[in-house]
RODO-2510 file (C-alpha; in nm, 4 decimals, decimal comma):
residues 279
     n   res          X          Y          Z
     1     m    -0,0066    -0,0208     0,0088
     2     a     0,2559     0,2375     0,1031
     3     s     0,4491     0,1627    -0,2126
     4     t     0,1595     0,2188    -0,4321
     5     s     0,1383     0,5830    -0,2745
     6     a     0,4801     0,6515    -0,2782
     7     s     0,4413     0,5453    -0,6792
     8     r     0,1533     0,7859    -0,7092
     9     s     0,3183     1,0641    -0,5358
    10     d     0,6192     1,0345    -0,7726
    11     g     0,4080     0,9900    -1,1110
    12     v     0,2365     1,3716    -0,9575
    13     s     0,5723     1,5344    -0,9016
    14     s     0,7043     1,4115    -1,2423
    15     r     0,3864     1,5811    -1,3904
    16     i     0,4271     1,8819    -1,1991
    17     r     0,8001     1,9271    -1,3422
    18     r     0,6916     1,8632    -1,6815
    19     a     0,4144     2,1275    -1,6697
    20     a     0,7033     2,3644    -1,5315
    21     s     0,9147     2,2866    -1,7794
    22     t     0,6685     2,3668    -2,0366
    23     v     0,5605     2,6937    -1,9055
    24     n     0,9208     2,7669    -1,8411
    25     s     0,9773     2,7335    -2,2032
    26     d     0,7046     2,9611    -2,3068
    27     n     0,8545     3,2066    -2,0544
    28     q     1,1888     3,1790    -2,2234
    29     l     1,0352     3,2641    -2,5502
    30     l     0,9021     3,5592    -2,4151
    31     v     1,2147     3,6648    -2,2587
    32     s     1,3663     3,6555    -2,6072
    33     d     1,1255     3,8336    -2,7982
    34     i     1,1839     4,1243    -2,5123
    35     r     1,5594     4,1153    -2,5793
    36     k     1,4866     4,1077    -2,9562
    37     a     1,2489     4,4383    -2,9060
    38     m     1,5419     4,5979    -2,6999
    39     n     1,8065     4,5206    -2,9644
    40     l     1,5598     4,6743    -3,2079
    41     m     1,4807     4,9704    -3,0253
    42     k     1,8450     5,0375    -2,9737
    43     d     1,9357     5,0500    -3,3286
    44     i     1,6368     5,2789    -3,3388
    45     a     1,7480     5,5297    -3,0926
    46     v     2,0757     5,5568    -3,2468
    47     d     1,9356     5,6501    -3,5910
    48     l     1,7546     5,8817    -3,4182
    49     e     2,0379     6,0402    -3,1970
    50     r     2,2650     6,0774    -3,5209
    51     d     1,9382     6,3073    -3,6637
    52     n     1,9830     6,4783    -3,3517
    53     q     1,6062     6,3990    -3,2370
    54     s     1,6905     6,3386    -2,8386
    55     d     1,3196     6,3498    -2,7491
    56     m     1,2380     6,0627    -2,9458
    57     v     1,5428     5,9330    -2,8293
    58     k     1,4546     6,0046    -2,4418
    59     q     1,1272     5,8081    -2,5004
    60     l     1,2610     5,5032    -2,6228
    61     e     1,5170     5,5200    -2,2912
    62     n     1,1754     5,4960    -2,0909
    63     a     1,0390     5,1994    -2,2881
    64     v     1,3290     5,0188    -2,2675
    65     a     1,3382     5,0648    -1,8919
    66     e     1,0048     4,9328    -1,8704
    67     l     1,0933     4,6187    -2,0954
    68     v     1,4075     4,5551    -1,8882
    69     e     1,1589     4,5446    -1,5688
    70     a     0,9511     4,2924    -1,7282
    71     h     1,2261     4,0880    -1,8669
    72     e     1,4077     4,0470    -1,4927
    73     n     1,0619     3,9610    -1,4095
    74     c     1,0295     3,6802    -1,6586
    75     l     1,3370     3,5560    -1,5670
    76     h     1,2486     3,6054    -1,1748
    77     y     0,9262     3,4095    -1,2571
    78     s     1,1456     3,0987    -1,4193
    79     s     1,3543     3,0521    -1,1394
    80     a     1,0255     3,0337    -0,9171
    81     i     0,8676     2,8246    -1,1526
    82     h     1,1780     2,5553    -1,1202
    83     s     1,2029     2,6239    -0,7198
    84     v     0,8086     2,5281    -0,6735
    85     a     0,8631     2,2729    -0,9126
    86     d     1,1667     2,1026    -0,7694
    87     a     1,0618     2,1415    -0,3859
    88     y     0,6730     2,0161    -0,4877
    89     r     0,5408     1,7364    -0,2579
    90     p     0,2006     1,6071    -0,2903
    91     g    -0,0133     1,6501     0,0704
    92     p    -0,3377     1,5553     0,1717
    93     e    -0,4577     1,8665     0,0965
    94     l    -0,5244     2,0664    -0,2255
    95     t    -0,2022     2,2702    -0,3296
    96     d    -0,2421     2,6541    -0,3890
    97     f     0,0280     2,6935    -0,6668
    98     k    -0,0654     3,0481    -0,7326
    99     k     0,0235     3,1057    -0,3595
   100     l     0,3320     2,9067    -0,3729
   101     l     0,3995     3,0755    -0,6608
   102     d     0,3566     3,4288    -0,5487
   103     t     0,5406     3,3479    -0,2471
   104     e     0,8393     3,2173    -0,4378
   105     f     0,8785     3,5097    -0,6675
   106     e     0,8906     3,8006    -0,4153
   107     k     1,1497     3,5834    -0,2420
   108     v     1,3372     3,5650    -0,5591
   109     k     1,2696     3,9357    -0,6653
   110     a     1,3911     4,0373    -0,3171
   111     g     1,7278     3,8435    -0,3911
   112     s     1,7784     4,0513    -0,6444
   113     s     1,9188     4,4484    -0,6238
   114     s     1,9522     4,5547    -0,9853
   115     h     1,7491     4,8442    -1,0763
   116     p     1,6124     4,9156    -1,4062
   117     q     1,8571     5,1984    -1,4651
   118     n     2,1482     5,0178    -1,3436
   119     h     2,0843     4,7178    -1,5395
   120     p     2,3490     4,5928    -1,7959
   121     l     2,1019     4,5831    -2,0750
   122     m     2,0075     4,9463    -2,0196
   123     h     2,3535     5,1043    -2,0025
   124     q     2,3992     4,8806    -2,3331
   125     f     2,1446     5,1115    -2,4625
   126     q     2,2631     5,4041    -2,3445
   127     q     2,6575     5,3355    -2,4582
   128     a     2,5159     5,3229    -2,8017
   129     v     2,3204     5,6357    -2,8239
   130     w     2,6155     5,8316    -2,6631
   131     n     2,8915     5,6545    -2,8939
   132     v     2,6817     5,8481    -3,2104
   133     h     2,8765     6,1378    -3,1104
   134     h     3,1335     6,0669    -2,8711
   135     a     3,2842     5,7555    -2,9306
   136     g     3,5609     5,6454    -2,7447
   137     q     3,5154     5,8833    -2,4805
   138     p     3,3537     5,8133    -2,1210
   139     m     2,9977     5,8817    -2,0371
   140     p     2,8669     6,1186    -1,7746
   141     g     3,0181     5,9703    -1,4074
   142     e     3,2566     5,7322    -1,5933
   143     e     3,6118     5,6862    -1,5859
   144     q     3,8096     5,6286    -1,8856
   145     e     3,9351     5,3239    -1,7900
   146     d     3,5778     5,1949    -1,7201
   147     i     3,5207     5,2378    -2,1121
   148     i     3,6374     4,8748    -2,2386
   149     m     3,4882     4,6905    -1,9293
   150     t     3,1243     4,8747    -1,9618
   151     s     3,1432     4,8370    -2,3463
   152     t     3,1470     4,4564    -2,3617
   153     e     2,8838     4,4179    -2,0608
   154     s     2,7011     4,0857    -2,1369
   155     s     2,5207     3,8210    -1,9269
   156     i     2,7672     3,5545    -2,1060
   157     k     2,9912     3,4242    -1,8554
   158     n     3,2126     3,2218    -2,0686
   159     l     3,3326     3,3494    -2,4406
   160     k     3,4716     2,9839    -2,5332
   161     c     3,3903     2,6463    -2,4853
   162     p     3,5631     2,4899    -2,2281
   163     l     3,5547     2,1706    -2,3882
   164     t     3,6602     2,2480    -2,7742
   165     g     3,8435     2,6092    -2,7244
   166     k     3,5739     2,7206    -3,0141
   167     h     3,4418     3,0752    -2,9237
   168     i     3,0682     3,0688    -2,8823
   169     t     2,9696     3,2296    -3,1891
   170     e     3,1291     2,9226    -3,3552
   171     l     2,9668     2,6941    -3,2068
   172     t     2,7485     2,4048    -3,4140
   173     e     2,4763     2,3657    -3,1306
   174     p     2,5715     2,5896    -2,8316
   175     v     2,3996     2,4647    -2,4876
   176     s     2,4302     2,6300    -2,1619
   177     s     2,4041     2,4556    -1,8298
   178     m     2,0948     2,5495    -1,6273
   179     d     2,2668     2,5763    -1,2910
   180     c     2,5704     2,7461    -1,3539
   181     k     2,4852     2,9421    -1,7028
   182     h     2,8384     2,8097    -1,8886
   183     i     2,7939     2,7320    -2,2396
   184     y     2,9367     2,4054    -2,4121
   185     e     2,9138     2,2754    -2,7779
   186     k     2,6083     1,9982    -2,7246
   187     n     2,8029     1,6816    -2,8527
   188     a     3,1459     1,7903    -2,6640
   189     i     2,9587     1,8561    -2,3457
   190     l     2,7045     1,5250    -2,3726
   191     i     3,0295     1,2705    -2,4332
   192     y     3,1961     1,4696    -2,1108
   193     i     2,9118     1,3764    -1,8921
   194     k     2,8940     1,0254    -2,0316
   195     s     3,2730     0,9893    -1,9808
   196     h     3,2085     1,0640    -1,5896
   197     h     2,9604     0,8300    -1,5287
   198     n     2,7095     1,1529    -1,5210
   199     n     2,8854     1,2575    -1,2362
   200     a     3,0814     1,5437    -1,4343
   201     k     3,1877     1,8286    -1,2480
   202     c     3,1471     2,1798    -1,5157
   203     p     3,4498     2,1620    -1,7122
   204     e     3,4867     2,5513    -1,7030
   205     s     3,7931     2,6119    -1,4776
   206     a     3,7073     2,7019    -1,1150
   207     c     3,3017     2,6576    -1,1564
   208     p     3,2221     2,4271    -0,8805
   209     k     2,8458     2,3407    -1,0269
   210     m     2,7845     1,9727    -1,1484
   211     v     2,6724     1,9277    -1,4966
   212     h     2,3454     1,7014    -1,6027
   213     a     2,2484     1,5955    -1,9627
   214     k     1,8745     1,6666    -1,8594
   215     r     1,9872     2,0377    -1,7403
   216     v     2,1809     2,1013    -2,0060
   217     i     1,9626     2,2631    -2,3162
   218     c     1,9463     2,5654    -2,5903
   219     d     1,6858     2,8140    -2,5319
   220     p     1,6148     3,0986    -2,7357
   221     l     1,7218     3,3434    -2,5367
   222     l     2,0677     3,1372    -2,5311
   223     l     2,0644     3,2363    -2,9413
   224     v     1,9768     3,5687    -2,8756
   225     e     2,2797     3,6154    -2,6041
   226     i     2,5266     3,5075    -2,8588
   227     e     2,4045     3,7187    -3,1267
   228     e     2,4055     4,0070    -2,9059
   229     q     2,7915     3,8991    -2,7844
   230     c     2,8576     3,9355    -3,1605
   231     t     2,7088     4,2892    -3,1771
   232     l     2,9020     4,4218    -2,9132
   233     s     3,2462     4,2668    -3,0492
   234     r     3,1771     4,4800    -3,3621
   235     q     3,0984     4,7845    -3,1649
   236     t     3,4274     4,7473    -2,9900
   237     a     3,6045     4,6559    -3,2747
   238     r     3,4883     4,9785    -3,4297
   239     t     3,5413     5,2312    -3,1162
   240     d     3,9107     5,0795    -3,1433
   241     v     3,9255     5,2040    -3,4764
   242     v     3,8112     5,5457    -3,3778
   243     e     4,0576     5,5681    -3,1499
   244     d     4,3477     5,4608    -3,3067
   245     f     4,2490     5,7352    -3,5666
   246     t     4,3640     5,9729    -3,2939
   247     e     4,7151     5,8214    -3,2951
   248     m     4,7869     5,9817    -3,6946
   249     e     5,0124     6,2557    -3,7188
   250     p     4,8052     6,4430    -3,9354
   251     h     5,0386     6,7749    -3,9580
   252     d     5,3916     6,6558    -4,0648
   253     e     5,3405     6,5686    -4,4628
   254     c     5,7564     6,4918    -4,4554
   255     c     5,6285     6,1704    -4,2795
   256     r     5,4484     5,8743    -4,4072
   257     p     5,1341     5,8576    -4,1861
   258     i     5,0039     5,5633    -4,0021
   259     y     4,7096     5,3756    -4,1397
   260     p     4,5475     5,1863    -3,8331
   261     v     4,2703     5,0490    -4,0500
   262     a     4,5438     4,7871    -4,2349
   263     r     4,5404     4,6373    -3,9092
   264     y     4,1990     4,5276    -3,9322
   265     l     4,1564     4,4580    -4,2878
   266     n     4,4889     4,3401    -4,3411
   267     l     4,5698     4,5842    -4,6331
   268     t     4,8876     4,8276    -4,6908
   269     r     4,9118     5,1527    -4,8441
   270     s     5,2231     5,2776    -5,0462
   271     p     5,3341     5,6368    -4,9716
   272     k     5,1958     5,8689    -5,2150
   273     q     5,4251     5,9741    -5,4831
   274     d     5,5397     6,3282    -5,5541
   275     p     5,4028     6,4261    -5,8721
   276     t     5,6984     6,6158    -5,9126
   277     s     5,9456     6,3417    -5,9592
   278     q     5,7560     6,1948    -6,2681
   279     t     5,9033     6,2022    -6,5526
***
């Protein structure tokens, strides 16, 4: 009898976890759409800033702040859903799942101190707008040495797969751990887990988390984050080119100028010929 009761309890718990996984997948799609919308709004704001339409840029910034808050709430709900599903055990009374989720959501939210205006996604928007007219210069309240750090802010924890050594943008099937958020090549991490008899520690150096095949996934948000990383890398490269141009010697015509773009495009330029020297 006890065996039957335990089996029924396990069956209910499994169904709850599957339902939570389905709800969480839908939530991840929403988070992905929010991120795409913010990227589009950032691009529009950059175009408006070029046209000196600062009022419209400010309106977009306010809208992005609201999306950042919605983005964070979605992530908090995902965490709450997982926590409730993992901890759920059937009892003699009906379970008020709404109350459980609301309580867990408030607990997760209380542990997050991030304000929309201080969020990395908000800063990426502001930095992109600032760079239109002030590329290479620190934003108000920033130090010069902070530019590199803030211009490359990202929620991605590792840029290379610790198993293959490939950059995350070159991975055939990128996946991430639900527990530590590190990114791997799917086939490589599954082989790694199997070789450790399903008792594997994350291969990323100094990460103490364990990795499990069922908790290594590719959700829509991961692909959006990788694409954002590509965009950030391109923006950083363009900023470096602008800064290098300031190192050129513009006044001494007797000296051959430095062409920093050649370092990025693998081009070479020869000195101009003096027309008076031609026969």
